[in-house]
C-alpha positions as CSV (number, residue, x, y, z in Angstrom):
1,M,4.1,-3.4,33.4
2,S,6.1,-0.2,33.9
3,W,6.4,2.6,31.2
4,K,10.1,1.8,30.9
5,L,9.4,-1.8,29.9
6,L,6.6,-0.7,27.5
7,W,9.0,1.7,25.7
8,I,11.7,-1.0,25.5
9,L,9.1,-3.4,24.1
10,F,7.9,-0.9,21.5
11,G,11.5,0.0,20.6
12,G,12.4,-3.6,20.1
13,L,9.4,-4.4,18.0
14,F,10.0,-1.4,15.7
15,L,13.7,-2.4,15.4
16,L,12.9,-6.1,14.6
17,Y,10.3,-5.0,12.0
18,A,12.7,-2.7,10.3
19,L,15.3,-5.4,10.1
20,A,12.6,-7.8,8.7
21,M,11.8,-5.3,5.9
22,I,15.5,-5.5,4.8
23,V,16.0,-9.2,5.3
24,F,12.8,-10.5,3.6
25,F,12.1,-7.7,1.1
26,G,15.3,-5.8,0.7
27,D,13.4,-2.6,1.4
28,T,15.6,0.2,2.8
29,S,13.3,3.1,1.8
30,F,11.5,3.3,5.2
31,F,14.2,1.7,7.4
32,S,15.6,5.0,8.6
33,I,12.2,6.2,9.8
34,L,11.5,2.9,11.7
35,L,15.0,3.1,13.1
36,V,14.4,6.6,14.4
37,I,11.1,5.6,16.0
38,S,12.9,2.6,17.7
39,I,15.7,4.8,19.0
40,T,13.1,7.4,20.3
41,C,11.3,4.6,22.2
42,F,14.6,3.6,23.8
43,I,15.2,7.2,24.8
44,F,11.7,7.4,26.3
45,A,12.6,4.3,28.2
46,Y,15.6,6.0,29.7
47,F,13.6,9.1,30.6
48,S,11.1,6.8,32.3
49,S,13.9,5.1,34.3
50,I,15.0,8.5,35.7
51,H,11.4,9.7,36.2
52,L,12.0,12.8,34.0
53,Y,8.3,13.4,33.4
54,S,7.4,13.7,37.1
55,K,10.2,16.4,37.4
56,L,8.7,18.6,34.7
57,P,6.5,21.6,35.6
58,S,2.8,20.8,35.9
59,L,1.8,23.0,32.9
60,L,4.3,21.3,30.7
61,Q,3.1,17.8,31.8
62,K,-0.4,18.8,30.8
63,C,0.8,20.1,27.4
64,I,2.6,16.9,26.7
65,V,-0.5,14.8,27.6
66,V,-2.7,16.9,25.3
67,I,-0.3,16.8,22.4
68,A,0.1,13.0,22.8
69,I,-3.7,12.4,22.9
70,C,-4.2,14.6,19.8
71,A,-1.4,12.9,17.9
72,I,-2.7,9.4,18.8
73,G,-6.2,10.4,17.9
74,I,-5.2,11.8,14.5
75,F,-3.2,8.7,13.8
76,L,-6.0,6.3,14.7
77,F,-8.6,8.3,12.8
78,V,-6.5,8.3,9.6
79,E,-5.6,4.6,9.9
80,S,-9.3,3.8,10.3
81,R,-10.0,5.7,7.0
82,I,-7.2,3.7,5.4
83,A,-8.7,0.5,6.7
84,S,-12.1,1.4,5.3
85,G,-10.6,1.1,1.8
86,F,-10.0,-2.6,2.3
87,A,-13.6,-3.3,1.6
88,Y,-13.8,-1.4,-1.6
89,D,-15.1,-3.6,-4.4
90,C,-17.2,-3.3,-7.5
91,D,-18.8,-6.0,-9.7
92,K,-20.6,-3.6,-12.0
93,D,-20.0,-3.4,-15.7
94,L,-17.8,-0.3,-15.7
95,D,-16.7,1.6,-18.8
96,Y,-13.1,1.9,-17.7
97,I,-10.8,0.7,-15.0
98,I,-7.6,2.6,-14.1
99,V,-4.7,0.6,-12.7
100,L,-2.4,2.8,-10.6
101,G,1.3,2.2,-11.3
102,A,4.0,1.0,-8.9
103,Q,7.6,-0.2,-9.1
104,I,8.5,-2.1,-12.3
105,H,11.6,-4.2,-12.6
106,E,13.6,-5.5,-15.5
107,D,12.0,-9.0,-15.0
108,G,8.5,-7.7,-14.4
109,P,6.2,-5.9,-11.9
110,S,7.0,-5.6,-8.3
111,V,4.9,-7.7,-5.8
112,V,2.7,-4.7,-5.0
113,L,2.0,-4.0,-8.7
114,K,1.4,-7.7,-9.5
115,Y,-1.4,-7.8,-7.0
116,R,-3.0,-4.8,-8.8
117,L,-2.5,-6.3,-12.2
118,D,-3.9,-9.7,-11.2
119,T,-7.0,-7.9,-9.9
120,A,-7.3,-6.0,-13.1
121,K,-7.0,-9.2,-15.2
122,S,-9.8,-10.8,-13.2
123,Y,-12.0,-7.8,-13.7
124,L,-11.3,-7.6,-17.4
125,D,-12.0,-11.3,-17.8
126,E,-15.3,-11.0,-16.1
127,H,-16.3,-7.7,-17.9
128,P,-15.2,-8.1,-21.5
129,N,-16.5,-4.6,-22.6
130,A,-14.4,-2.7,-20.1
131,K,-11.2,-0.9,-21.1
132,C,-8.2,-0.5,-19.0
133,I,-6.1,2.7,-18.4
134,L,-2.6,1.8,-17.2
135,S,-1.2,4.8,-15.4
136,G,2.4,5.3,-14.4
137,G,5.5,7.0,-15.8
138,K,9.2,5.9,-15.8
139,G,11.1,6.3,-12.5
140,F,14.8,6.9,-12.4
141,N,15.4,3.2,-11.3
142,E,12.9,1.6,-13.7
143,P,13.8,0.1,-17.2
144,Y,10.7,1.6,-18.8
145,S,7.4,3.2,-17.9
146,E,5.2,1.5,-15.4
147,A,2.3,1.8,-17.9
148,K,4.4,-0.2,-20.5
149,G,5.4,-2.8,-18.0
150,M,1.7,-3.2,-16.9
151,Q,0.6,-3.6,-20.5
152,K,3.3,-6.2,-21.1
153,Y,2.2,-8.2,-18.1
154,L,-1.5,-8.1,-18.9
155,V,-1.0,-9.0,-22.6
156,E,1.2,-12.0,-21.6
157,N,-1.6,-13.1,-19.3
158,G,-4.3,-13.1,-22.0
159,I,-5.7,-9.5,-22.1
160,D,-6.1,-8.1,-25.6
161,E,-3.7,-5.2,-26.2
162,S,-6.5,-3.2,-27.8
163,R,-8.2,-2.9,-24.4
164,C,-5.1,-1.3,-22.8
165,I,-4.6,2.5,-22.8
166,L,-1.2,3.8,-21.7
167,E,-0.8,6.9,-19.6
168,D,2.9,7.0,-19.1
169,T,3.8,10.4,-17.7
170,S,2.5,10.4,-14.2
171,R,4.7,10.4,-11.1
172,D,2.3,10.0,-8.2
173,T,-1.3,9.1,-7.3
174,F,-2.6,12.6,-8.0
175,E,-1.0,12.7,-11.5
176,N,-2.2,9.1,-12.2
177,L,-5.8,10.2,-11.8
178,E,-5.5,13.7,-13.2
179,N,-3.6,12.6,-16.4
180,S,-6.0,9.6,-17.0
181,K,-8.9,12.0,-17.4
182,E,-7.9,12.8,-20.9
183,F,-8.8,9.3,-22.0
184,L,-12.4,9.3,-20.7
185,D,-15.4,11.4,-19.9
186,I,-15.3,11.8,-16.1
187,D,-18.8,13.2,-16.0
188,N,-20.5,10.2,-17.8
189,H,-18.2,7.2,-17.9
190,S,-18.2,4.8,-14.9
191,V,-14.6,4.2,-13.7
192,G,-13.1,1.7,-11.3
193,I,-9.8,2.5,-9.6
194,I,-7.6,-0.5,-8.9
195,S,-4.8,-0.3,-6.3
196,N,-3.8,-2.2,-3.2
197,N,-6.1,-2.3,-0.2
198,F,-4.0,0.1,1.9
199,H,-4.0,2.7,-0.9
200,M,-7.7,2.6,-1.9
201,F,-9.1,5.3,0.4
202,R,-6.5,7.8,-0.8
203,A,-6.9,6.9,-4.4
204,V,-10.7,7.2,-4.5
205,S,-10.7,10.4,-2.4
206,I,-8.3,12.0,-4.9
207,A,-10.3,10.8,-7.9
208,K,-13.4,12.5,-6.4
209,T,-11.4,15.7,-5.7
210,V,-10.2,15.9,-9.3
211,G,-13.7,15.5,-10.7
212,Y,-14.6,11.9,-11.3
213,K,-18.4,11.7,-10.9
214,N,-19.0,7.9,-11.2
215,V,-16.0,6.3,-9.5
216,Y,-15.6,3.1,-7.6
217,G,-12.7,1.5,-5.7
218,I,-11.6,-2.1,-6.5
219,A,-9.1,-3.2,-3.9
220,S,-6.4,-5.7,-4.5
221,S,-4.6,-7.5,-1.8
222,S,-1.1,-7.0,-0.3
223,R,1.5,-9.0,1.6
224,L,0.4,-9.5,5.2
225,L,4.0,-9.1,6.7
226,Y,4.5,-5.9,4.7
227,L,1.0,-4.4,5.6
228,P,2.0,-2.6,8.8
229,N,4.8,-0.9,6.9
230,N,2.4,0.1,4.1
231,M,-0.3,1.3,6.5
232,F,2.3,3.4,8.4
233,R,3.7,5.0,5.1
234,E,0.2,5.6,3.9
235,F,-0.6,7.7,6.9
236,F,2.1,10.2,5.9
237,G,0.9,10.1,2.2
238,I,-2.7,11.0,3.3
239,I,-1.5,13.8,5.6
240,K,0.6,15.2,2.7
241,D,-2.3,15.0,0.2
242,F,-4.7,16.4,2.8
243,L,-2.4,19.5,3.2
244,R,-2.2,19.9,-0.6
245,G,-6.0,19.9,-0.7
246,Y,-6.3,16.6,-2.6
247,I,-8.2,14.7,0.2
248,T,-11.2,15.5,2.3
249,F,-12.5,13.4,5.1
């Protein structure tokens, strides 16, 4: 298969996936990035058709190859670290679990957040002495804080309200974990972090960076069709937090 056809294939796949995100999930937040990638692939297909690469100076060709190899290597390495979080689990009797917030709607938690809360409920049912810190503030498009919405869902599903501690000021993963520290002893208490599988590596890494000494990841599931989108977005989240000093590999 020629490079031209490969670029057209990649461009078409990115375009179809971007459209699927809108049709099936109504998600436009990442559509523009996927669309730019699709258009870029089609541009590369055109360049391949006119053999532009072969017309470039030899030194520039080598630079392009080196940059491409480095970019692909970094991307695959980070994605492998993200994938390692899928296996995070803990069946120990922990003192606390922290559920990281996500989008809350008027009629309840988003699908992503519901996966986290169902995992939290299962853990709390199996470990009756554990307490739960629900961490998440109120976004501009949310009816109330994510912490409040999570508490409402868990109580409605049989978890005693007294076991739920609300941290309702945080705006991102770093603040989730930093602000939750005030409710526990990070040097002595054992803590489980609950989030979706694609988010676990970053969450546990940040927890260790901000000082949690006895921390475990408890991965919840996520929608299979949505997973490539989440894995791709998570790559940029990890790069951002790595540059801010929140993550070490």
